[in-house]
Structure formats: structure tokens, C-alpha cells
N, CA, C and O atoms as a CHARMM CRD file, in Angstrom:
* protein
*
  320
    1    1 MET  N    -48.55300  35.17600 201.00200 PROA 1      0.00000
    2    1 MET  CA   -47.32000  35.81600 200.53600 PROA 1      0.00000
    3    1 MET  C    -47.55800  36.46000 199.18500 PROA 1      0.00000
    4    1 MET  O    -48.12100  35.84500 198.27900 PROA 1      0.00000
    5    2 LEU  N    -47.14100  37.65500 199.06500 PROA 2      0.00000
    6    2 LEU  CA   -47.27400  38.38100 197.78300 PROA 2      0.00000
    7    2 LEU  C    -46.17100  37.92400 196.81200 PROA 2      0.00000
    8    2 LEU  O    -45.08300  37.53400 197.23600 PROA 2      0.00000
    9    3 PRO  N    -46.46300  37.97800 195.53600 PROA 3      0.00000
   10    3 PRO  CA   -45.46800  37.55500 194.56400 PROA 3      0.00000
   11    3 PRO  C    -44.32700  38.60000 194.43700 PROA 3      0.00000
   12    3 PRO  O    -44.50200  39.77300 194.76600 PROA 3      0.00000
   13    4 THR  N    -43.19300  38.14600 193.96400 PROA 4      0.00000
   14    4 THR  CA   -42.07500  39.03000 193.71600 PROA 4      0.00000
   15    4 THR  C    -42.55200  40.09000 192.76600 PROA 4      0.00000
   16    4 THR  O    -43.24600  39.78300 191.79700 PROA 4      0.00000
   17    5 GLY  N    -42.19300  41.35900 193.02200 PROA 5      0.00000
   18    5 GLY  CA   -42.60400  42.42700 192.18100 PROA 5      0.00000
   19    5 GLY  C    -43.91400  43.06700 192.53100 PROA 5      0.00000
   20    5 GLY  O    -44.37200  43.97800 191.84200 PROA 5      0.00000
   21    6 ALA  N    -44.54400  42.58300 193.63500 PROA 6      0.00000
   22    6 ALA  CA   -45.80600  43.21700 194.08900 PROA 6      0.00000
   23    6 ALA  C    -45.49200  44.65300 194.48600 PROA 6      0.00000
   24    6 ALA  O    -44.37500  44.97500 194.89200 PROA 6      0.00000
   25    7 THR  N    -46.48400  45.48900 194.36100 PROA 7      0.00000
   26    7 THR  CA   -46.30700  46.90400 194.67200 PROA 7      0.00000
   27    7 THR  C    -46.52300  47.20600 196.12400 PROA 7      0.00000
   28    7 THR  O    -47.10600  46.40100 196.84900 PROA 7      0.00000
   29    8 LEU  N    -46.06800  48.33900 196.55800 PROA 8      0.00000
   30    8 LEU  CA   -46.26400  48.80500 197.91800 PROA 8      0.00000
   31    8 LEU  C    -47.74200  48.96900 198.20400 PROA 8      0.00000
   32    8 LEU  O    -48.17800  48.74200 199.33200 PROA 8      0.00000
   33    9 GLU  N    -48.51800  49.35500 197.21900 PROA 9      0.00000
   34    9 GLU  CA   -49.98700  49.49100 197.41100 PROA 9      0.00000
   35    9 GLU  C    -50.59000  48.11300 197.68900 PROA 9      0.00000
   36    9 GLU  O    -51.47900  48.00800 198.53400 PROA 9      0.00000
   37   10 GLN  N    -50.14600  47.06500 197.02000 PROA 10     0.00000
   38   10 GLN  CA   -50.69200  45.73700 197.26400 PROA 10     0.00000
   39   10 GLN  C    -50.32100  45.25400 198.68100 PROA 10     0.00000
   40   10 GLN  O    -51.12200  44.62300 199.37100 PROA 10     0.00000
   41   11 THR  N    -49.10100  45.56600 199.07900 PROA 11     0.00000
   42   11 THR  CA   -48.66400  45.20400 200.45700 PROA 11     0.00000
   43   11 THR  C    -49.53400  45.98700 201.44200 PROA 11     0.00000
   44   11 THR  O    -49.98500  45.40600 202.42900 PROA 11     0.00000
   45   12 GLN  N    -49.77800  47.22600 201.22800 PROA 12     0.00000
   46   12 GLN  CA   -50.60200  48.02400 202.13600 PROA 12     0.00000
   47   12 GLN  C    -52.00400  47.46800 202.26000 PROA 12     0.00000
   48   12 GLN  O    -52.59100  47.48400 203.34200 PROA 12     0.00000
   49   13 LYS  N    -52.55100  46.96900 201.14300 PROA 13     0.00000
   50   13 LYS  CA   -53.90800  46.35500 201.21400 PROA 13     0.00000
   51   13 LYS  C    -53.92400  45.15200 202.15900 PROA 13     0.00000
   52   13 LYS  O    -54.82800  44.99500 202.98000 PROA 13     0.00000
   53   14 VAL  N    -52.91700  44.32400 202.02300 PROA 14     0.00000
   54   14 VAL  CA   -52.84100  43.12200 202.86600 PROA 14     0.00000
   55   14 VAL  C    -52.66000  43.51100 204.31900 PROA 14     0.00000
   56   14 VAL  O    -53.32700  42.95800 205.19400 PROA 14     0.00000
   57   15 VAL  N    -51.78100  44.44000 204.59000 PROA 15     0.00000
   58   15 VAL  CA   -51.55600  44.88600 205.97800 PROA 15     0.00000
   59   15 VAL  C    -52.83000  45.47300 206.57000 PROA 15     0.00000
   60   15 VAL  O    -53.16500  45.21200 207.72600 PROA 15     0.00000
   61   16 GLU  N    -53.53000  46.25800 205.78100 PROA 16     0.00000
   62   16 GLU  CA   -54.80000  46.84100 206.26900 PROA 16     0.00000
   63   16 GLU  C    -55.87500  45.75300 206.52200 PROA 16     0.00000
   64   16 GLU  O    -56.68200  45.86300 207.44500 PROA 16     0.00000
   65   17 GLU  N    -55.86000  44.72900 205.69500 PROA 17     0.00000
   66   17 GLU  CA   -56.82300  43.61600 205.89300 PROA 17     0.00000
   67   17 GLU  C    -56.55800  42.86100 207.19600 PROA 17     0.00000
   68   17 GLU  O    -57.48000  42.50300 207.92900 PROA 17     0.00000
   69   18 VAL  N    -55.27100  42.63000 207.46100 PROA 18     0.00000
   70   18 VAL  CA   -54.90700  41.95200 208.71700 PROA 18     0.00000
   71   18 VAL  C    -55.24200  42.86700 209.92000 PROA 18     0.00000
   72   18 VAL  O    -55.73400  42.38500 210.94000 PROA 18     0.00000
   73   19 GLN  N    -54.98200  44.15100 209.80400 PROA 19     0.00000
   74   19 GLN  CA   -55.32600  45.09500 210.87600 PROA 19     0.00000
   75   19 GLN  C    -56.80100  45.09100 211.11400 PROA 19     0.00000
   76   19 GLN  O    -57.24400  45.01400 212.26000 PROA 19     0.00000
   77   20 ARG  N    -57.58200  45.17300 210.05000 PROA 20     0.00000
   78   20 ARG  CA   -59.04200  45.16000 210.17200 PROA 20     0.00000
   79   20 ARG  C    -59.53900  43.88300 210.85100 PROA 20     0.00000
   80   20 ARG  O    -60.46200  43.92300 211.66500 PROA 20     0.00000
   81   21 TYR  N    -58.92800  42.77200 210.51500 PROA 21     0.00000
   82   21 TYR  CA   -59.30300  41.48800 211.14700 PROA 21     0.00000
   83   21 TYR  C    -59.13800  41.62500 212.68000 PROA 21     0.00000
   84   21 TYR  O    -60.06600  41.30600 213.42400 PROA 21     0.00000
   85   22 PHE  N    -58.02100  42.07500 213.13600 PROA 22     0.00000
   86   22 PHE  CA   -57.81200  42.15900 214.56800 PROA 22     0.00000
   87   22 PHE  C    -58.70700  43.18900 215.21800 PROA 22     0.00000
   88   22 PHE  O    -59.17500  42.96600 216.33400 PROA 22     0.00000
   89   23 GLN  N    -58.96200  44.30100 214.56800 PROA 23     0.00000
   90   23 GLN  CA   -59.79900  45.31700 215.16600 PROA 23     0.00000
   91   23 GLN  C    -61.27300  44.94200 215.19800 PROA 23     0.00000
   92   23 GLN  O    -62.01700  45.42500 216.05100 PROA 23     0.00000
   93   24 GLU  N    -61.70400  44.07600 214.26800 PROA 24     0.00000
   94   24 GLU  CA   -63.10400  43.69100 214.23500 PROA 24     0.00000
   95   24 GLU  C    -63.38100  42.32600 214.93300 PROA 24     0.00000
   96   24 GLU  O    -64.38600  42.16500 215.62500 PROA 24     0.00000
   97   25 ASN  N    -62.47000  41.36800 214.73200 PROA 25     0.00000
   98   25 ASN  CA   -62.72300  40.01300 215.24400 PROA 25     0.00000
   99   25 ASN  C    -62.05000  39.71200 216.54000 PROA 25     0.00000
  100   25 ASN  O    -62.41200  38.74200 217.20700 PROA 25     0.00000
  101   26 GLU  N    -61.07000  40.51300 216.93400 PROA 26     0.00000
  102   26 GLU  CA   -60.37900  40.26900 218.20900 PROA 26     0.00000
  103   26 GLU  C    -60.44600  41.49400 219.10700 PROA 26     0.00000
  104   26 GLU  O    -59.57900  41.70500 219.95400 PROA 26     0.00000
  105   27 LYS  N    -61.50100  42.31000 218.91000 PROA 27     0.00000
  106   27 LYS  CA   -61.59800  43.58000 219.59200 PROA 27     0.00000
  107   27 LYS  C    -61.67900  43.44600 221.12800 PROA 27     0.00000
  108   27 LYS  O    -61.33600  44.38200 221.85000 PROA 27     0.00000
  109   28 GLU  N    -62.13700  42.27400 221.62400 PROA 28     0.00000
  110   28 GLU  CA   -62.16500  42.09600 223.06300 PROA 28     0.00000
  111   28 GLU  C    -60.75300  41.99900 223.67300 PROA 28     0.00000
  112   28 GLU  O    -60.58300  42.18900 224.87800 PROA 28     0.00000
  113   29 ALA  N    -59.76500  41.71000 222.85300 PROA 29     0.00000
  114   29 ALA  CA   -58.40300  41.60000 223.36800 PROA 29     0.00000
  115   29 ALA  C    -57.43800  42.67600 222.83800 PROA 29     0.00000
  116   29 ALA  O    -56.38300  42.91000 223.42800 PROA 29     0.00000
  117   30 VAL  N    -57.79700  43.31500 221.74500 PROA 30     0.00000
  118   30 VAL  CA   -56.89200  44.27800 221.09000 PROA 30     0.00000
  119   30 VAL  C    -57.22700  45.70700 221.47000 PROA 30     0.00000
  120   30 VAL  O    -58.36700  46.15000 221.32700 PROA 30     0.00000
  121   31 GLU  N    -56.21400  46.43100 221.95900 PROA 31     0.00000
  122   31 GLU  CA   -56.39500  47.84100 222.27400 PROA 31     0.00000
  123   31 GLU  C    -56.12600  48.70300 221.05900 PROA 31     0.00000
  124   31 GLU  O    -56.89700  49.61200 220.75000 PROA 31     0.00000
  125   32 SER  N    -55.01900  48.41400 220.36000 PROA 32     0.00000
  126   32 SER  CA   -54.69800  49.21000 219.16200 PROA 32     0.00000
  127   32 SER  C    -53.75200  48.42200 218.25400 PROA 32     0.00000
  128   32 SER  O    -53.16800  47.41500 218.65300 PROA 32     0.00000
  129   33 CYS  N    -53.62100  48.91500 217.01800 PROA 33     0.00000
  130   33 CYS  CA   -52.68700  48.33000 216.01500 PROA 33     0.00000
  131   33 CYS  C    -51.91300  49.41900 215.34600 PROA 33     0.00000
  132   33 CYS  O    -52.40800  50.52800 215.14300 PROA 33     0.00000
  133   34 MET  N    -50.70300  49.09800 215.00600 PROA 34     0.00000
  134   34 MET  CA   -49.84900  50.02700 214.23500 PROA 34     0.00000
  135   34 MET  C    -49.29200  49.22400 213.08200 PROA 34     0.00000
  136   34 MET  O    -48.76400  48.13000 213.28100 PROA 34     0.00000
  137   35 THR  N    -49.40300  49.75700 211.87600 PROA 35     0.00000
  138   35 THR  CA   -48.88000  49.05500 210.71900 PROA 35     0.00000
  139   35 THR  C    -47.71900  49.80800 210.07800 PROA 35     0.00000
  140   35 THR  O    -47.60800  51.03200 210.15200 PROA 35     0.00000
  141   36 ILE  N    -46.86500  49.01300 209.44600 PROA 36     0.00000
  142   36 ILE  CA   -45.73000  49.56400 208.69000 PROA 36     0.00000
  143   36 ILE  C    -45.67900  48.79100 207.36900 PROA 36     0.00000
  144   36 ILE  O    -45.64500  47.56000 207.36800 PROA 36     0.00000
  145   37 SER  N    -45.67300  49.50800 206.25900 PROA 37     0.00000
  146   37 SER  CA   -45.51300  48.87400 204.94800 PROA 37     0.00000
  147   37 SER  C    -44.23500  49.31700 204.34500 PROA 37     0.00000
  148   37 SER  O    -43.83700  50.47200 204.49600 PROA 37     0.00000
  149   38 GLY  N    -43.55200  48.38800 203.63300 PROA 38     0.00000
  150   38 GLY  CA   -42.29400  48.74300 202.94800 PROA 38     0.00000
  151   38 GLY  C    -41.10200  48.47900 203.78800 PROA 38     0.00000
  152   38 GLY  O    -39.98400  48.77400 203.36500 PROA 38     0.00000
  153   39 PHE  N    -41.27900  47.92900 204.97500 PROA 39     0.00000
  154   39 PHE  CA   -40.15000  47.66900 205.90100 PROA 39     0.00000
  155   39 PHE  C    -40.50100  46.47000 206.71100 PROA 39     0.00000
  156   39 PHE  O    -41.66400  46.28100 207.06800 PROA 39     0.00000
  157   40 GLY  N    -39.50400  45.63200 207.02200 PROA 40     0.00000
  158   40 GLY  CA   -39.71500  44.48600 207.87400 PROA 40     0.00000
  159   40 GLY  C    -38.43400  44.12300 208.57400 PROA 40     0.00000
  160   40 GLY  O    -37.43200  44.81600 208.40000 PROA 40     0.00000
  161   41 PHE  N    -38.42200  43.07000 209.35300 PROA 41     0.00000
  162   41 PHE  CA   -37.24500  42.68200 210.07700 PROA 41     0.00000
  163   41 PHE  C    -36.14400  42.22000 209.14400 PROA 41     0.00000
  164   41 PHE  O    -34.97800  42.15800 209.53300 PROA 41     0.00000
  165   42 SER  N    -36.51100  41.89800 207.91700 PROA 42     0.00000
  166   42 SER  CA   -35.48500  41.47000 206.94600 PROA 42     0.00000
  167   42 SER  C    -34.96900  42.65400 206.11600 PROA 42     0.00000
  168   42 SER  O    -34.11500  42.47700 205.24800 PROA 42     0.00000
  169   43 GLY  N    -35.47600  43.83400 206.37700 PROA 43     0.00000
  170   43 GLY  CA   -35.00200  45.03600 205.66200 PROA 43     0.00000
  171   43 GLY  C    -36.12200  45.73600 204.94400 PROA 43     0.00000
  172   43 GLY  O    -37.30200  45.49300 205.19800 PROA 43     0.00000
  173   44 ARG  N    -35.72300  46.63000 204.02200 PROA 44     0.00000
  174   44 ARG  CA   -36.71800  47.42700 203.25500 PROA 44     0.00000
  175   44 ARG  C    -37.04100  46.69000 201.97700 PROA 44     0.00000
  176   44 ARG  O    -36.16900  46.17000 201.28100 PROA 44     0.00000
  177   45 SER  N    -38.34600  46.66700 201.69300 PROA 45     0.00000
  178   45 SER  CA   -38.83000  46.11300 200.42800 PROA 45     0.00000
  179   45 SER  C    -40.27600  46.46300 200.27700 PROA 45     0.00000
  180   45 SER  O    -40.98500  46.52700 201.28100 PROA 45     0.00000
  181   46 GLN  N    -40.75000  46.69000 199.09600 PROA 46     0.00000
  182   46 GLN  CA   -42.12200  47.03500 198.91400 PROA 46     0.00000
  183   46 GLN  C    -43.05900  45.91000 199.21300 PROA 46     0.00000
  184   46 GLN  O    -44.26800  46.11900 199.30300 PROA 46     0.00000
  185   47 THR  N    -42.52400  44.69100 199.37200 PROA 47     0.00000
  186   47 THR  CA   -43.38900  43.51000 199.71300 PROA 47     0.00000
  187   47 THR  C    -43.31000  43.16800 201.17700 PROA 47     0.00000
  188   47 THR  O    -43.88400  42.16300 201.59500 PROA 47     0.00000
  189   48 ASN  N    -42.61300  43.97200 201.98900 PROA 48     0.00000
  190   48 ASN  CA   -42.54200  43.76700 203.44700 PROA 48     0.00000
  191   48 ASN  C    -43.61100  44.56700 204.12700 PROA 48     0.00000
  192   48 ASN  O    -44.00000  45.63600 203.65700 PROA 48     0.00000
  193   49 GLY  N    -44.09500  44.03900 205.25800 PROA 49     0.00000
  194   49 GLY  CA   -45.04800  44.76500 206.06400 PROA 49     0.00000
  195   49 GLY  C    -45.02600  44.18100 207.46400 PROA 49     0.00000
  196   49 GLY  O    -44.73800  43.00100 207.65900 PROA 49     0.00000
  197   50 MET  N    -45.33700  45.03600 208.44000 PROA 50     0.00000
  198   50 MET  CA   -45.35300  44.59700 209.83700 PROA 50     0.00000
  199   50 MET  C    -46.62800  45.17700 210.50200 PROA 50     0.00000
  200   50 MET  O    -47.16000  46.21000 210.09600 PROA 50     0.00000
  201   51 LEU  N    -47.06800  44.47900 211.50900 PROA 51     0.00000
  202   51 LEU  CA   -48.20300  44.91300 212.30600 PROA 51     0.00000
  203   51 LEU  C    -47.86200  44.70900 213.76800 PROA 51     0.00000
  204   51 LEU  O    -47.53300  43.59900 214.18400 PROA 51     0.00000
  205   52 PHE  N    -47.93800  45.74900 214.53200 PROA 52     0.00000
  206   52 PHE  CA   -47.73600  45.66800 215.97900 PROA 52     0.00000
  207   52 PHE  C    -49.08800  45.77100 216.66400 PROA 52     0.00000
  208   52 PHE  O    -49.85000  46.69900 216.39300 PROA 52     0.00000
  209   53 ILE  N    -49.38100  44.87500 217.50600 PROA 53     0.00000
  210   53 ILE  CA   -50.71600  44.82700 218.16900 PROA 53     0.00000
  211   53 ILE  C    -50.51600  45.05000 219.63600 PROA 53     0.00000
  212   53 ILE  O    -49.77400  44.30800 220.28000 PROA 53     0.00000
  213   54 LYS  N    -51.16000  46.05500 220.18200 PROA 54     0.00000
  214   54 LYS  CA   -51.17400  46.31100 221.63300 PROA 54     0.00000
  215   54 LYS  C    -52.41800  45.64700 222.20500 PROA 54     0.00000
  216   54 LYS  O    -53.55000  46.00600 221.88000 PROA 54     0.00000
  217   55 LEU  N    -52.16700  44.65800 223.07500 PROA 55     0.00000
  218   55 LEU  CA   -53.30300  43.95400 223.70600 PROA 55     0.00000
  219   55 LEU  C    -53.77400  44.70700 224.93900 PROA 55     0.00000
  220   55 LEU  O    -53.01500  45.42700 225.58800 PROA 55     0.00000
  221   56 LYS  N    -55.06800  44.51300 225.24200 PROA 56     0.00000
  222   56 LYS  CA   -55.59100  45.08300 226.45700 PROA 56     0.00000
  223   56 LYS  C    -55.01100  44.34600 227.63700 PROA 56     0.00000
  224   56 LYS  O    -54.55100  43.21500 227.48600 PROA 56     0.00000
  225   57 ASP  N    -55.01800  44.96400 228.83000 PROA 57     0.00000
  226   57 ASP  CA   -54.57800  44.30900 230.04100 PROA 57     0.00000
  227   57 ASP  C    -55.36800  43.01300 230.19200 PROA 57     0.00000
  228   57 ASP  O    -56.54700  42.96400 229.83900 PROA 57     0.00000
  229   58 TRP  N    -54.75000  41.99400 230.69800 PROA 58     0.00000
  230   58 TRP  CA   -55.34100  40.67400 230.78300 PROA 58     0.00000
  231   58 TRP  C    -56.68200  40.72300 231.54000 PROA 58     0.00000
  232   58 TRP  O    -57.63000  40.05200 231.13100 PROA 58     0.00000
  233   59 HSD  N    -56.78000  41.48000 232.60200 PROA 59     0.00000
  234   59 HSD  CA   -58.01900  41.49300 233.38700 PROA 59     0.00000
  235   59 HSD  C    -59.13900  42.22700 232.67500 PROA 59     0.00000
  236   59 HSD  O    -60.28400  42.12800 233.11700 PROA 59     0.00000
  237   60 LEU  N    -58.87700  42.96500 231.58600 PROA 60     0.00000
  238   60 LEU  CA   -59.91100  43.64000 230.84300 PROA 60     0.00000
  239   60 LEU  C    -60.44100  42.81700 229.65300 PROA 60     0.00000
  240   60 LEU  O    -61.41500  43.21400 229.01400 PROA 60     0.00000
  241   61 ARG  N    -59.82000  41.70900 229.36600 PROA 61     0.00000
  242   61 ARG  CA   -60.25000  40.89200 228.24300 PROA 61     0.00000
  243   61 ARG  C    -61.45500  40.06200 228.64800 PROA 61     0.00000
  244   61 ARG  O    -61.48400  39.43900 229.71000 PROA 61     0.00000
  245   62 ILE  N    -62.45600  40.07200 227.76300 PROA 62     0.00000
  246   62 ILE  CA   -63.67100  39.33300 228.02000 PROA 62     0.00000
  247   62 ILE  C    -63.44300  37.82500 227.88500 PROA 62     0.00000
  248   62 ILE  O    -63.77600  37.04700 228.77900 PROA 62     0.00000
  249   63 ASP  N    -62.87100  37.43500 226.74800 PROA 63     0.00000
  250   63 ASP  CA   -62.65200  36.04100 226.45400 PROA 63     0.00000
  251   63 ASP  C    -61.13300  35.74400 226.56200 PROA 63     0.00000
  252   63 ASP  O    -60.37100  36.01200 225.63300 PROA 63     0.00000
  253   64 ARG  N    -60.73600  35.20900 227.66900 PROA 64     0.00000
  254   64 ARG  CA   -59.33700  34.91600 227.89300 PROA 64     0.00000
  255   64 ARG  C    -58.82700  33.69700 227.14200 PROA 64     0.00000
  256   64 ARG  O    -57.61900  33.46300 227.09000 PROA 64     0.00000
  257   65 SER  N    -59.71800  32.93000 226.56700 PROA 65     0.00000
  258   65 SER  CA   -59.32700  31.73000 225.84000 PROA 65     0.00000
  259   65 SER  C    -58.97000  32.01500 224.38200 PROA 65     0.00000
  260   65 SER  O    -58.60800  31.09400 223.65100 PROA 65     0.00000
  261   66 SER  N    -59.06200  33.24400 223.95700 PROA 66     0.00000
  262   66 SER  CA   -58.83600  33.57000 222.51800 PROA 66     0.00000
  263   66 SER  C    -57.33400  33.80000 222.23100 PROA 66     0.00000
  264   66 SER  O    -56.95900  34.77300 221.57700 PROA 66     0.00000
  265   67 SER  N    -56.51200  32.90500 222.72300 PROA 67     0.00000
  266   67 SER  CA   -55.09100  33.01800 222.44900 PROA 67     0.00000
  267   67 SER  C    -54.63800  32.00100 221.42800 PROA 67     0.00000
  268   67 SER  O    -53.44000  31.83100 221.19900 PROA 67     0.00000
  269   68 GLY  N    -55.59100  31.32600 220.81500 PROA 68     0.00000
  270   68 GLY  CA   -55.26700  30.26900 219.80400 PROA 68     0.00000
  271   68 GLY  C    -54.78100  30.80900 218.52500 PROA 68     0.00000
  272   68 GLY  O    -54.76800  32.02300 218.32400 PROA 68     0.00000
  273   69 SER  N    -54.37700  29.94400 217.64300 PROA 69     0.00000
  274   69 SER  CA   -53.81600  30.32100 216.34100 PROA 69     0.00000
  275   69 SER  C    -54.88800  30.83100 215.39700 PROA 69     0.00000
  276   69 SER  O    -56.00000  30.30600 215.36200 PROA 69     0.00000
  277   70 ARG  N    -54.54700  31.85500 214.63500 PROA 70     0.00000
  278   70 ARG  CA   -55.47000  32.38600 213.62500 PROA 70     0.00000
  279   70 ARG  C    -54.93200  32.06100 212.23600 PROA 70     0.00000
  280   70 ARG  O    -55.26200  32.73700 211.26200 PROA 70     0.00000
  281   71 THR  N    -54.12100  31.04700 212.15300 PROA 71     0.00000
  282   71 THR  CA   -53.43000  30.71600 210.89200 PROA 71     0.00000
  283   71 THR  C    -54.44900  30.49900 209.74100 PROA 71     0.00000
  284   71 THR  O    -54.21400  30.95700 208.62300 PROA 71     0.00000
  285   72 GLY  N    -55.54400  29.82400 210.00400 PROA 72     0.00000
  286   72 GLY  CA   -56.51100  29.52500 208.97100 PROA 72     0.00000
  287   72 GLY  C    -56.98400  30.77700 208.24500 PROA 72     0.00000
  288   72 GLY  O    -57.14300  30.76200 207.02400 PROA 72     0.00000
  289   73 TYR  N    -57.20700  31.84200 208.97300 PROA 73     0.00000
  290   73 TYR  CA   -57.67500  33.08600 208.35000 PROA 73     0.00000
  291   73 TYR  C    -56.56400  33.67400 207.50700 PROA 73     0.00000
  292   73 TYR  O    -56.81000  34.10000 206.37900 PROA 73     0.00000
  293   74 PHE  N    -55.34700  33.70800 208.02400 PROA 74     0.00000
  294   74 PHE  CA   -54.27000  34.40700 207.34800 PROA 74     0.00000
  295   74 PHE  C    -53.72100  33.62400 206.13900 PROA 74     0.00000
  296   74 PHE  O    -53.13600  34.21900 205.23400 PROA 74     0.00000
  297   75 VAL  N    -53.90000  32.34200 206.12300 PROA 75     0.00000
  298   75 VAL  CA   -53.50000  31.55400 204.94900 PROA 75     0.00000
  299   75 VAL  C    -54.32700  31.98000 203.75000 PROA 75     0.00000
  300   75 VAL  O    -53.85300  31.89500 202.61700 PROA 75     0.00000
  301   76 ALA  N    -55.52800  32.42700 203.96800 PROA 76     0.00000
  302   76 ALA  CA   -56.41000  32.86700 202.87700 PROA 76     0.00000
  303   76 ALA  C    -55.96300  34.19000 202.26500 PROA 76     0.00000
  304   76 ALA  O    -56.42600  34.54300 201.18000 PROA 76     0.00000
  305   77 ILE  N    -55.08600  34.92400 202.92000 PROA 77     0.00000
  306   77 ILE  CA   -54.63300  36.21500 202.38000 PROA 77     0.00000
  307   77 ILE  C    -53.38800  35.96700 201.52200 PROA 77     0.00000
  308   77 ILE  O    -52.31400  36.48800 201.82400 PROA 77     0.00000
  309   78 ASP  N    -53.52300  35.19700 200.48600 PROA 78     0.00000
  310   78 ASP  CA   -52.45000  34.96500 199.56700 PROA 78     0.00000
  311   78 ASP  C    -52.72800  35.55300 198.20200 PROA 78     0.00000
  312   78 ASP  O    -52.04700  35.23700 197.22600 PROA 78     0.00000
  313   79 ARG  N    -53.71000  36.39000 198.14000 PROA 79     0.00000
  314   79 ARG  CA   -54.07900  36.99500 196.85600 PROA 79     0.00000
  315   79 ARG  C    -53.87800  38.49400 196.95800 PROA 79     0.00000
  316   79 ARG  O    -53.29700  38.98400 197.92600 PROA 79     0.00000
  317   80 ILE  N    -54.33700  39.19300 196.00000 PROA 80     0.00000
  318   80 ILE  CA   -54.30900  40.65000 195.81300 PROA 80     0.00000
  319   80 ILE  C    -53.26200  41.01800 194.82300 PROA 80     0.00000
  320   80 ILE  O    -53.07900  42.19800 194.52700 PROA 80     0.00000
């Protein structure tokens, strides 16, 4: 979580890092990603960001067991 007063640029860095993670480490399951910075389900804010991930069709995924939690990786993204 970014601190109160974080800039939109800081939020964008985090969103891009999460997107990069999915495109590089989950590429067998991810078809594409779309990011939004400065807006979220709670409204507009420079500290809000969203990522929409389009998954490949189930039959095209190489490793079907990769549906587990990635929380450990994302907990580390508390800086910037």
C-alpha cells in the first residue's frame, strides 16, 4: 500500500510492476493485461490503481495448477 500523498507516478510504477509480474511469470495463463492508474472501485485518487487480466482459454494453459495465491510476491510491493 502506498502512503497517503503518494503521487500518480508512484502508483503507476506499482501498477506496471504488477503487470510485468503477470506478463513474465504467469505468461502461460495470461493473454493480456490492462492497467488503470488514478481510479479504482472506491473512486478517483492518485493512489488508486487497477489491473484487469485476460486469461487464456483453459485448454490453452500449460500449467493448470497455477491458480494459487500470489500474495507473497505482492506483499513485497509496499515500497516506492
